[in-house]
C-alpha positions, 0 to 999 in steps of 0.5 A: 557331362554324363548322366551320372555326374551331378552339376555343381552349384555355381557360386554367385559372386558379389561385393564382399562385405567388410568384416567386423571384429569378432566380439561377444556376439560372434563367439556366442554363435559358436555354440554358447549363444544361450550363456552369452545372451544373459544380461549383466547384473544391474548396478544400483545408483547411489541415492541422493540426499533428500532436500526439504520441500519448498513449502516446508521452508516457506512455512518455517519462514512465515512462522519466524516472522513476527505477526503485526497487530492490526489496530483501527484509529479514527481522526477528524479535521476540517477546512475552515473558510474565511469570507464564505458568504462573500465573493469566491475570489476573496475566500481563504482557507486555513492550512497547516504546513509540516516539513517532510524528511526531504525538507519540503513543506507539505500543506494539509488540512488540520486534523487529529485523533477523536478523544474519548467523549468527543464526537467527530464534529467536536474533534474537528473544531478542537483540532482546527483551533489547536493547530491553527488558532482559528475558531470555526463552526461546522456547516457540512461534512466533506467526506472521509479518507482512509489509508493503511500504514505500519508503525511501531510493530503495528498495522494501522488502519486510519479513517479521517472524517472532514468537515466544512467550517465557517470562520468565527474568530481567532488569529493564525498561530503556529504554537502547536509543536507538530505544525511548522507553519500556518497560512490563509490560502486562497480557495482557488489555490488549494488544488496546487497547495494541498500535498495529498490528492484525497484532500484536493478532492475534498477541496473540490467538494467544499467549493460545490457546497459553498456555491450551494450555500450561497445560491440556496441558503444553509437549508440546501446543505446536506445534513450532518451524518450521525456521530456518537461520542467515542466511548473508549480511548484509542491508540495514538500513532506518532511517526513523525520525525523530529528536527533539531529545533524540537518541532515535528516533521510530517511523513514523506509519503502516503495518502495523508498525514498520520494523525 
């Protein structure tokens, strides 16, 4: 090779790459790159219909529901004991029985609403006499039970005051239309006979007070809490079911009979 001739560059051989189909990008390389690179106009998405917020719908439901009126009721009753000064195995208590919706006999303590002009102790004596036919005198307070229930479009808060009574006369009678049966029940059987747990606890308190009465005398019993006569009448919730014979049946569940 002479000095005047220039060496031609050698072509490097390599693996051929697969050719891709000519597309917009290749055609753009021929001189129209600026115009082909312009983005396509955006297509607006269709608007979805708006739904009402969940809070608004809940508020509407709450507004449609009728608001229950809350009332407070107070009752009183008692556990009257026969033979309270004698041996404990011979002591008996007067209980009332009501039939629930399933046909079961539910035993409980006699009780009822405090009427206008009555104290809680006076109501306990009167209700025991009306529902059992037994007369009694109040010795001490056993405690109070309160519970809630709904009836006749009202939300009722019920409070029942219970007392320990000494039997002073009378005979068992089930003439009260709200009572299916009355009975003298041995004191040691109350935990298994009473239908409601709160009243079973009151029976335990009664046993402790009776032991204190026999060992230390009436002065050892705690003083009665103050109770003023009721000034105004109160609502009377009657939600018991009536049987075909006309007598009343107690409610099926809850913490105590509604009285």
